[in-house]
Each structure stands twice: as structure tokens, then as C-alpha cells.
C-alpha positions as CSV (number, residue, x, y, z in Angstrom):
1,M,20.2,9.1,26.1
2,T,23.1,9.7,23.6
3,M,26.1,7.4,23.6
4,R,29.7,8.5,22.8
5,N,29.4,7.6,19.1
6,G,26.4,9.9,18.7
7,R,23.9,7.0,18.6
8,T,21.0,7.0,21.0
9,V,19.5,4.1,22.9
10,R,16.5,4.4,20.5
11,D,18.9,4.1,17.5
12,L,20.4,1.0,19.1
13,R,17.0,-0.6,19.7
14,R,15.9,0.1,16.1
15,E,19.1,-1.4,14.7
16,N,18.7,-4.5,16.9
17,R,15.1,-4.9,15.7
18,T,16.2,-4.4,12.1
19,A,18.9,-7.1,12.4
20,V,16.5,-9.7,13.8
21,L,13.8,-8.9,11.3
22,Q,16.2,-9.2,8.3
23,R,17.6,-12.5,9.5
24,L,14.2,-14.0,10.1
25,Y,13.1,-12.7,6.7
26,F,15.9,-14.1,4.6
27,D,17.0,-17.1,6.7
28,G,14.0,-18.0,8.8
29,P,12.4,-19.8,10.5
30,L,15.2,-19.5,13.2
31,S,15.4,-20.2,16.9
32,R,16.4,-17.6,19.4
33,F,19.6,-19.5,19.9
34,S,20.4,-19.3,16.2
35,L,19.5,-15.6,16.0
36,G,22.4,-14.8,18.3
37,P,25.3,-15.7,16.0
38,A,23.3,-14.7,12.9
39,T,22.9,-11.1,14.1
40,G,25.9,-10.7,16.5
41,L,23.5,-9.8,19.3
42,S,23.7,-11.1,22.9
43,S,21.2,-13.6,24.1
44,G,19.6,-10.9,26.3
45,S,19.2,-8.5,23.4
46,I,17.7,-11.3,21.3
47,S,15.2,-12.1,24.1
48,N,14.1,-8.5,24.5
49,V,13.8,-7.8,20.8
50,V,11.9,-11.0,20.0
51,A,9.5,-10.4,22.9
52,E,8.7,-7.0,21.5
53,L,8.2,-8.3,18.0
54,V,6.0,-11.1,19.1
55,A,3.9,-8.8,21.2
56,E,3.4,-6.5,18.2
57,G,2.4,-9.4,16.0
58,L,5.4,-9.0,13.6
59,V,6.9,-12.3,14.6
60,E,5.2,-15.6,15.4
61,E,6.2,-19.1,16.4
62,A,6.6,-21.7,13.6
63,G,7.1,-25.1,15.3
64,S,10.2,-26.3,17.0
65,V,13.5,-28.1,16.3
66,D,15.4,-30.6,18.4
67,S,18.4,-29.3,20.3
68,A,21.6,-31.2,21.3
69,G,20.6,-32.9,24.5
70,G,18.1,-30.2,25.6
71,R,14.6,-29.1,25.2
72,P,13.3,-28.5,21.6
73,R,13.9,-24.9,20.5
74,T,11.0,-22.8,19.3
75,L,11.4,-21.5,15.7
76,L,10.3,-18.0,14.8
77,R,9.3,-16.4,11.6
78,I,7.8,-13.2,10.2
79,T,4.1,-13.0,10.5
80,P,2.8,-12.8,6.9
81,G,-0.4,-10.9,7.6
82,S,1.2,-8.3,9.9
83,G,1.6,-5.9,6.9
84,F,0.9,-5.4,3.3
85,M,2.5,-3.6,0.3
86,I,1.4,-2.7,-3.2
87,G,3.9,-2.9,-6.1
88,V,3.2,-1.1,-9.4
89,D,4.9,-1.4,-12.7
90,V,4.1,1.5,-15.1
91,G,5.4,-0.5,-18.1
92,E,5.4,0.1,-21.8
93,T,2.4,-1.9,-22.8
94,R,0.4,-2.1,-19.5
95,V,0.2,-1.0,-15.9
96,R,0.6,-4.0,-13.6
97,I,-0.6,-3.7,-9.9
98,E,0.0,-6.4,-7.3
99,L,-0.8,-6.7,-3.6
100,F,1.6,-8.6,-1.3
101,D,1.7,-9.6,2.3
102,L,4.8,-9.0,4.5
103,T,6.5,-12.1,3.1
104,L,6.0,-10.9,-0.5
105,T,3.4,-13.6,-1.2
106,E,1.1,-12.2,-3.9
107,L,-2.5,-11.9,-2.8
108,A,-4.1,-10.1,-5.7
109,R,-3.2,-8.6,-9.1
110,T,-4.7,-6.6,-11.9
111,E,-3.4,-5.2,-15.2
112,R,-4.5,-2.2,-17.3
113,P,-3.4,-2.2,-21.0
114,L,-2.0,1.0,-22.4
115,A,-3.3,2.1,-25.8
116,I,-1.1,1.2,-28.7
117,D,-3.1,2.4,-31.7
118,S,-2.2,6.1,-31.6
119,P,0.3,7.4,-34.2
120,N,1.9,9.4,-31.3
121,P,3.7,6.9,-29.0
122,H,3.5,9.4,-26.1
123,D,-0.3,9.2,-26.1
124,R,-0.2,5.8,-24.4
125,Y,1.4,7.4,-21.4
126,E,-1.1,10.2,-21.0
127,V,-0.7,11.1,-17.4
128,G,-4.4,11.2,-16.5
129,V,-4.9,7.8,-18.0
130,V,-2.0,6.3,-16.0
131,V,-3.1,7.9,-12.8
132,G,-6.7,6.6,-13.4
133,H,-5.3,3.1,-13.9
134,L,-3.5,3.3,-10.6
135,R,-6.6,4.6,-8.8
136,E,-8.8,1.8,-10.1
137,G,-6.2,-0.9,-9.8
138,I,-5.2,-0.2,-6.2
139,A,-8.8,-0.2,-5.2
140,E,-9.4,-3.4,-7.0
141,V,-6.5,-5.4,-5.5
142,L,-7.5,-4.2,-2.0
143,R,-11.0,-5.3,-2.6
144,I,-10.1,-8.7,-4.0
145,A,-7.8,-9.6,-1.1
146,D,-10.2,-7.9,1.5
147,V,-7.3,-5.9,2.9
148,P,-8.1,-2.5,4.7
149,A,-6.1,0.3,3.2
150,E,-5.0,1.4,6.7
151,R,-2.9,-1.8,6.9
152,L,-0.7,-0.9,3.9
153,L,3.0,-0.2,4.7
154,G,3.2,1.7,1.4
155,V,2.8,1.7,-2.3
156,G,5.9,1.3,-4.5
157,V,5.7,2.4,-8.1
158,G,8.3,1.7,-10.8
159,V,8.3,4.2,-13.7
160,P,10.4,4.9,-16.8
161,G,12.6,7.9,-16.4
162,I,14.5,9.9,-13.8
163,V,12.8,10.5,-10.4
164,A,13.5,13.7,-8.5
165,H,11.9,14.9,-5.2
166,T,10.7,18.3,-4.3
167,A,9.2,19.8,-1.1
168,E,6.1,20.9,-3.0
169,D,5.2,17.8,-5.0
170,G,7.1,14.8,-3.6
171,A,8.3,12.5,-6.3
172,V,8.5,14.1,-9.7
173,V,9.1,12.0,-12.9
174,H,11.2,13.2,-15.8
175,G,10.4,10.7,-18.5
176,Q,11.8,12.2,-21.6
177,T,11.2,9.1,-23.8
178,I,7.5,8.9,-22.8
179,G,6.8,12.6,-23.0
180,W,6.7,13.2,-19.2
181,D,8.2,16.5,-18.4
182,A,8.4,17.0,-14.6
183,V,5.2,15.1,-13.9
184,P,4.3,15.5,-10.1
185,L,3.2,11.9,-9.9
186,E,3.2,11.6,-6.1
187,R,1.0,14.6,-5.7
188,L,-1.4,13.4,-8.4
189,L,-1.7,10.0,-6.8
190,R,-2.4,11.5,-3.4
191,E,-5.1,13.7,-4.9
192,S,-6.6,10.9,-6.9
193,V,-6.2,7.6,-5.0
194,A,-8.4,6.9,-2.0
195,L,-5.8,5.9,0.5
196,P,-5.1,7.3,4.0
197,A,-2.7,10.2,4.1
198,T,-0.4,8.1,6.3
199,V,0.3,5.5,3.6
200,P,3.6,6.5,1.9
201,Y,4.3,6.3,-1.8
202,W,7.7,5.2,-3.0
203,I,8.2,6.1,-6.7
204,D,11.4,5.1,-8.4
205,N,12.9,4.1,-11.8
206,G,11.7,0.7,-13.0
207,A,15.2,-0.6,-13.6
208,K,16.0,0.2,-10.0
209,T,13.1,-1.7,-8.7
210,L,14.0,-4.6,-11.0
211,G,17.5,-4.5,-9.5
212,Q,16.2,-4.5,-6.0
213,A,14.1,-7.6,-6.6
214,E,16.9,-9.6,-8.3
215,M,19.3,-8.7,-5.5
216,W,16.9,-9.7,-2.7
217,F,15.3,-12.8,-4.2
218,G,16.7,-13.5,-7.7
219,A,19.9,-14.2,-9.5
220,G,21.7,-11.4,-7.6
221,R,21.6,-13.1,-4.2
222,G,25.1,-13.6,-2.8
223,A,26.7,-11.1,-5.1
224,R,28.7,-8.2,-3.7
225,S,28.1,-6.0,-6.7
226,A,25.9,-6.3,-9.9
227,V,24.4,-4.4,-12.8
228,V,20.8,-5.4,-13.5
229,V,19.7,-4.4,-17.0
230,L,16.1,-3.9,-18.1
231,F,15.1,-4.5,-21.8
232,G,11.7,-3.4,-22.9
233,S,10.7,-0.8,-25.5
234,G,13.7,1.1,-24.1
235,V,16.8,0.1,-22.2
236,G,17.8,0.9,-18.6
237,A,20.1,-0.4,-15.8
238,C,20.6,-0.4,-12.1
239,V,24.1,-0.5,-10.5
240,V,24.2,-2.2,-7.1
241,T,27.3,-2.0,-4.9
242,D,25.5,-3.0,-1.6
243,P,23.5,-6.2,-1.8
244,M,20.9,-4.8,0.8
245,G,21.1,-1.3,-0.6
246,P,18.7,0.2,-3.1
247,G,21.1,0.5,-6.0
248,R,21.4,3.4,-8.4
249,A,19.4,3.8,-11.7
250,I,21.5,4.8,-14.7
251,E,20.4,5.9,-18.1
252,W,22.4,3.2,-19.8
253,G,20.1,3.2,-22.8
254,H,21.2,6.7,-23.7
255,L,24.9,5.9,-23.8
256,T,26.1,6.9,-27.3
257,V,27.2,3.9,-29.2
258,R,27.3,5.5,-32.7
259,V,28.2,9.1,-33.3
260,R,25.5,10.7,-35.5
261,G,23.7,7.4,-35.5
262,R,20.0,6.6,-35.5
263,R,17.6,9.1,-33.8
264,C,16.6,7.9,-30.4
265,R,13.1,8.5,-29.0
266,C,14.8,10.8,-26.4
267,G,15.8,13.1,-29.3
268,A,19.5,12.4,-29.4
269,Q,21.4,10.4,-32.0
270,G,23.2,7.1,-31.7
271,C,21.9,6.0,-28.3
272,L,22.1,2.3,-27.4
273,E,18.3,2.3,-27.0
274,A,18.0,3.4,-30.7
275,Y,19.5,0.0,-31.7
276,A,18.7,-2.4,-28.8
277,G,15.4,-1.3,-27.4
278,A,12.4,-3.4,-28.6
279,E,10.7,-0.5,-30.3
280,A,13.8,0.4,-32.3
281,L,14.6,-3.3,-33.0
282,L,11.2,-3.8,-34.6
283,E,11.6,-0.6,-36.5
284,R,14.9,-1.7,-37.9
285,W,13.4,-5.0,-39.0
286,R,10.6,-3.2,-40.7
287,E,13.0,-0.9,-42.5
288,A,15.1,-3.9,-43.7
289,G,12.0,-5.5,-45.3
290,G,10.7,-7.5,-42.4
291,R,7.0,-7.8,-41.7
292,P,5.9,-7.5,-38.1
293,P,2.3,-8.6,-37.5
294,A,-0.1,-5.7,-38.3
295,G,-1.7,-4.1,-35.2
296,A,0.3,-6.3,-32.8
297,D,1.7,-4.9,-29.6
298,E,5.5,-4.9,-29.2
299,E,5.6,-8.1,-27.1
300,T,3.7,-10.0,-29.8
301,A,5.7,-8.4,-32.6
302,L,9.1,-9.2,-31.0
303,A,8.0,-12.8,-30.5
304,A,7.1,-13.0,-34.2
305,M,10.5,-11.7,-35.1
306,L,12.3,-14.3,-33.0
307,A,10.1,-17.0,-34.4
308,A,11.0,-15.8,-38.0
309,A,14.7,-15.8,-37.2
310,Y,14.8,-19.1,-35.3
311,P,12.0,-21.3,-36.8
312,A,11.5,-24.8,-35.5
313,E,11.5,-26.3,-39.1
314,A,11.3,-23.7,-41.8
315,E,14.1,-21.7,-43.3
316,P,15.2,-18.8,-41.1
317,D,14.3,-15.3,-42.1
318,A,17.6,-13.9,-43.2
319,T,16.5,-10.3,-42.6
320,A,15.5,-11.0,-39.0
321,V,18.7,-12.9,-38.4
322,A,20.8,-10.1,-39.7
323,V,19.1,-7.4,-37.5
324,L,19.3,-9.6,-34.4
325,E,23.0,-10.4,-35.0
326,E,23.8,-6.7,-35.3
327,T,21.7,-6.0,-32.2
328,A,23.7,-8.6,-30.3
329,E,26.9,-6.8,-31.1
330,Y,25.5,-3.5,-30.0
331,L,24.4,-5.1,-26.7
332,G,27.8,-6.7,-26.3
333,A,29.5,-3.4,-26.7
334,G,27.0,-1.8,-24.2
335,F,27.8,-4.6,-21.7
336,A,31.5,-4.0,-22.2
337,D,31.0,-0.4,-21.2
338,L,29.2,-1.5,-18.0
339,I,32.1,-4.0,-17.3
340,N,34.8,-1.3,-17.8
341,L,33.0,1.4,-15.8
342,F,31.7,-0.6,-12.8
343,Q,33.6,-3.9,-12.8
344,P,30.6,-5.8,-11.4
345,E,30.6,-9.3,-10.1
346,R,27.5,-10.0,-12.2
347,I,25.4,-8.6,-15.0
348,L,21.8,-9.8,-15.0
349,V,19.3,-9.4,-17.8
350,G,15.6,-8.7,-17.2
351,G,12.5,-6.9,-18.6
352,W,10.0,-8.5,-21.0
353,A,12.2,-8.0,-24.1
354,G,15.2,-9.2,-22.2
355,L,13.5,-12.4,-21.2
356,Q,12.6,-13.0,-24.9
357,L,15.9,-12.0,-26.4
358,G,18.2,-13.4,-23.7
359,A,17.1,-17.0,-24.1
360,R,18.0,-16.8,-27.8
361,F,21.3,-15.1,-28.1
362,L,22.8,-14.2,-24.7
363,E,25.8,-16.4,-25.4
364,T,26.5,-14.3,-28.6
365,V,26.2,-11.1,-26.5
366,K,28.6,-12.5,-24.0
367,G,31.2,-13.1,-26.8
368,Y,31.0,-9.5,-28.0
369,A,31.2,-8.2,-24.4
370,S,34.4,-10.1,-23.8
371,E,35.8,-8.9,-27.1
372,Y,35.1,-5.2,-26.4
373,A,35.8,-5.1,-22.6
374,L,39.1,-5.0,-20.8
375,T,40.4,-8.5,-20.2
376,Y,40.8,-8.4,-16.4
377,P,37.2,-7.3,-15.4
378,A,35.7,-9.2,-18.3
379,A,37.2,-12.5,-16.9
380,R,35.6,-11.8,-13.5
381,V,32.0,-11.0,-14.4
382,G,29.2,-13.4,-14.8
383,I,26.5,-12.5,-17.4
384,D,23.2,-14.3,-16.8
385,M,19.5,-14.0,-17.0
386,G,17.4,-12.7,-14.1
387,T,15.2,-15.3,-12.5
388,L,12.1,-13.4,-11.3
389,G,10.4,-13.1,-14.7
390,P,8.0,-10.5,-15.8
391,D,6.8,-9.7,-12.3
392,A,10.3,-8.5,-11.1
393,V,9.5,-4.8,-11.4
394,T,6.4,-5.0,-9.3
395,V,8.1,-7.2,-6.7
396,G,11.0,-4.7,-6.5
397,A,8.5,-1.8,-6.2
398,A,6.8,-3.5,-3.3
399,I,10.3,-4.0,-1.7
400,L,10.7,-0.2,-1.5
401,P,8.2,0.3,1.4
402,L,9.2,-3.1,2.9
403,A,12.9,-2.0,3.1
404,D,11.9,1.2,4.7
405,F,9.8,-0.7,7.2
406,F,12.6,-3.0,8.2
407,G,15.0,0.0,8.3
408,R,12.8,1.5,10.9
409,G,12.9,-1.7,13.0
410,G,9.5,-2.8,11.9
411,R,7.7,0.4,12.9
412,R,5.6,2.5,10.6
413,A,6.8,6.0,9.6
414,E,5.5,8.5,12.1
415,A,2.9,10.8,10.6
416,E,4.4,14.2,9.7
417,T,3.1,17.3,11.4
418,A,1.1,19.7,9.3
419,E,4.1,22.1,9.4
420,E,6.4,19.4,8.1
421,Q,4.2,18.2,5.3
422,P,4.8,19.4,1.7
423,A,2.5,22.2,0.4
424,W,0.3,19.8,-1.6
425,A,-0.6,17.8,1.5
426,S,-2.9,20.5,2.9
427,T,-4.8,20.6,-0.4
428,V,-5.3,16.8,-0.2
429,R,-6.6,17.1,3.4
430,E,-9.0,19.9,2.5
431,R,-10.4,17.9,-0.4
432,A,-10.8,14.8,1.7
433,A,-12.7,16.8,4.3
434,H,-15.2,17.9,1.8
């Protein structure tokens, strides 16, 4: 049945289920009585939706609360074990894989280091190696938590680069800085990872998954708009204009901050990443006479640089201090561009390098941002650290299938017919049959 506004009864039921699930997820446990004003639904609609969700095992009772002069009211909450998600962070030094229940409680995790001893930095991201890490890691976390693969709502994967979608290959990654040229990652995972064909993959930019996590559970909660920046070997950002929406990844690290400046690993000159990314920051320290620990990975080397610049007792390393102060100014100018372009309510800093750097000189960066930005938007933005730590990208990746699940009213995506599936799906089915 189609209503006058074009929505069907099925659409209305799905929207009602979504509203109840989201309120229980973010504000629960709640009673049926409290769900009415929280969702704007009538008491009859609440009763019908809750009855469905309880019957399906998505919602369960969670005690009771006294009411004003009446019987105690039963509290309801999301059932943690009614679904599971996997979140993956294809990072710069490792691949991290985590399994979560429906309430995003971590059940299992594993990490696979990426090689760092090759003279060619692209070697660490060799596609076959990364796919192998995902294949082994996904099997491992399912085994550790004893969760059947059939109960997965999906696998979310955060990657460096731009993600496009094609009918033939699904998600395709264009990671220019890591040497990935149109890598059909979704097809490769479906061919390699032993998961049912009905389990969806959600592959997106890592800065975007970081932004999703901070907006749902971290420092972005309550903000109407935000830019969440990710500092690692490189630099990225996610612009969020809808607190519940997925945000939009932008290649902020490849904004030109100096014409004919340093060569960036993307091939262009003068990118912000060529001055503020951890890889470039350590290279600039080395060029200025600094001595990063031999053979150390970037996380260890950056920690050593910060320790040299800000020692507990010894004299500060003047070279490290000078490079870091210059970096703070570049970052402040980059933040000013974000402020002028998007006028966000908040700018939040995350990523492994951001967590190290921000604690040391975020206040200095704020000063430069105010100096370079327009006065009006600069006075109305808060610049702070993200609160979810190094796991934010994997949490955000796991939110991708969870958000889709809620958007469908707590129902799994219907299996595509053979005619609707992309071309590579038939190949996967044929290989599985043999």
C-alpha cells in the first residue's frame, strides 16, 4: 500500500523500527512509556514495534523502574548477542581486526604487522599480503569468540585512499600514496575470505570510519557538524554535517600548503602531508640532523622524537623542537583552511600520530589556526582531541554494517538474486561449489 507522500506501509514500519532501535541503542535502557516521547511515536506503534523486536530477539527486558503511583515499568535494551560485526583497520604499520557484538562490545581482536624493512614503502602494502592478513585475522577472531560466520551483520574495512564502487568489482580502492591503483578489494576479499556470500563488506576511507566512531561514541557526540582529522604516516579528514550520517572523506592531506614545496608521497609538491604526516615529519628531522632510532617503526621513532624535544630532565633537542614548531604552524594553517571552508562546530584530532602529537602541542596548533582563519568561524569552533584512542578506526568500520542494519529497521539485507549480483559474484559461487 502506497500513501500520498509516496511512502509505503513497509517504509513506515521500517522507519518506526529504526527509531526505536536507535533510541534504545543510544539512550537505553528505556521503558515503553519513555520510548513514546523519545521517538515521537504513538503508544500503539511503540507496543507493536517492541513486540516485533522482542519476538525477533533484537530487544530484551533489562529490569524495571518505579513509576509515579503505578506499576513498575519494564526497561528494554538491545540484545548484545543478536548480531555481530567485524571492524578492520588497514593501517600504516599493521592490520587490526576486531569482532564486536551488537552493542559494540569487543569480543576478540588480532593484529598483523606490515613489513617496514623494505626500501620501497609501497612493499608493505602489497595487496596479496593485506588480503591474506584479513583472511587469517577474520577467521581467528571468529574462532576466538566462537561466533558462527552466518551471524555476522557485515565486515567493515577502513583503508587509506579513495573508495569507488563498480558493478563488476564492488568497492575499488584508489590509494595513490600506498601504491594501490584501482585495487578491487571487495572482490578479492570475497574470493579469499571464507564467509557466506550473504555477509556484506563495507569498505571505506579510514578517516571516514574514524569520524563515524567519534560522532557516535566519542568527542563528536552532541555536535551538529564536525571535521575529524586523522594523523598517521599520512593525513586525512572526514567532514560530518549530520551527526547520524556517515560523513564525507576529504583528501585534506593533499591540500597545497607551499607552492613548489616538498615532494609528497602522492607525487605532487607542497602537500600538507609532506610536512605534517608522521613519515614526512621524521624525514625532516633526519634531514635537519636528528637521529631517529635505527630500524624502528614510525610509531616508535615519533615517540623518540617527542621525547627528545620534550625530555623530562635533560636539555631539549633543539633540532627536534624546531621541526615540531614548524609542523605546528603548518597544521594550524591546515586547520584554518578547514575552518574557513566548512565552518564546523568542532575539529577533532585522532590517529596514532595525532594522539602522540596532540597531547604535546595542540594548544600551539590552535593558536596558529586562530591566526590564519577568519575571525567569525574561528571564534565558534572547538579544537580538541578525539576520545576513542587507537581503536577508533576499527570501531568506526564496525559501525558501517551496524548503521545499515539499523537503517533497515533491524533486518538483514535481502540476498540479491543471481541476476542482480555483480559479475564477480558468480565466480565466487562457482569456486565455493568446487
